[in-house]
C-alpha positions as CSV (number, residue, x, y, z in Angstrom):
1,M,93.5,-3.9,145.5
2,E,93.9,-4.5,149.3
3,K,95.2,-7.7,150.7
4,A,94.6,-8.9,154.3
5,V,97.2,-10.9,156.2
6,V,97.5,-12.4,159.7
7,V,100.6,-12.0,161.8
8,L,100.8,-14.4,164.7
9,V,103.5,-13.7,167.2
10,T,104.2,-15.9,170.2
11,D,106.9,-16.7,172.8
12,G,105.6,-20.1,173.8
13,E,103.0,-22.8,173.6
14,P,99.3,-22.0,173.0
15,N,97.3,-21.4,176.1
16,G,93.9,-20.0,176.0
17,C,90.6,-20.7,174.3
18,D,91.9,-23.6,172.1
19,N,95.4,-25.0,172.7
20,N,95.2,-27.6,169.8
21,I,97.8,-26.7,167.3
22,D,96.0,-28.7,164.6
23,H,92.9,-26.5,165.1
24,I,95.0,-23.3,164.9
25,S,96.7,-24.6,161.7
26,A,93.3,-25.5,160.2
27,W,92.0,-21.9,160.8
28,A,95.1,-20.6,159.0
29,Q,94.5,-23.1,156.1
30,Q,90.9,-22.2,155.8
31,A,91.6,-18.4,155.7
32,H,94.2,-19.0,153.0
33,D,92.0,-21.4,151.0
34,D,88.8,-19.4,151.3
35,A,90.0,-15.8,151.0
36,G,93.7,-15.9,150.1
37,I,94.7,-14.6,153.5
38,L,98.4,-15.3,154.3
39,T,99.4,-16.2,157.9
40,F,102.9,-15.1,159.0
41,A,104.0,-17.0,162.1
42,V,106.6,-15.2,164.1
43,G,108.2,-17.1,167.0
44,L,110.1,-15.3,169.7
45,E,112.5,-17.1,171.9
46,G,110.7,-19.9,173.7
47,S,108.3,-20.7,170.9
48,N,107.9,-24.2,169.4
49,E,109.6,-24.1,166.0
50,S,107.7,-27.1,164.6
51,Q,104.4,-25.7,165.6
52,M,105.2,-22.3,164.2
53,N,106.3,-23.8,160.9
54,Q,103.0,-25.9,160.8
55,I,100.9,-22.7,161.1
56,A,103.0,-20.8,158.5
57,M,102.7,-23.7,156.0
58,A,99.0,-24.0,156.5
59,G,98.7,-20.2,156.1
60,G,100.6,-20.2,152.8
61,T,103.9,-18.6,153.9
62,Q,106.0,-21.8,153.9
63,S,108.0,-21.3,157.1
64,A,108.0,-19.3,160.4
65,V,110.1,-16.3,161.1
66,L,112.1,-17.3,164.3
67,I,113.7,-14.6,166.4
68,G,116.1,-15.6,169.2
69,S,117.6,-13.7,172.0
70,G,120.5,-11.3,171.4
71,S,121.1,-7.8,170.1
72,N,119.4,-8.5,166.8
73,A,116.1,-9.7,168.3
């Protein structure tokens, strides 16, 4: 059986078609509820930790993966 996932990677605040973090989280929640699709939120340095965690929780993965600067990034 195949499983679909979403990996959202960002280095900052949303800017584009829809900047509303509540809308983005709602889409992740709907994908998870309707089809079991997990959303993994990966925040590079400069991303908003609270927003990334909100998206991850809505998408069923509990918390974001946060990557800072340095040699291990």
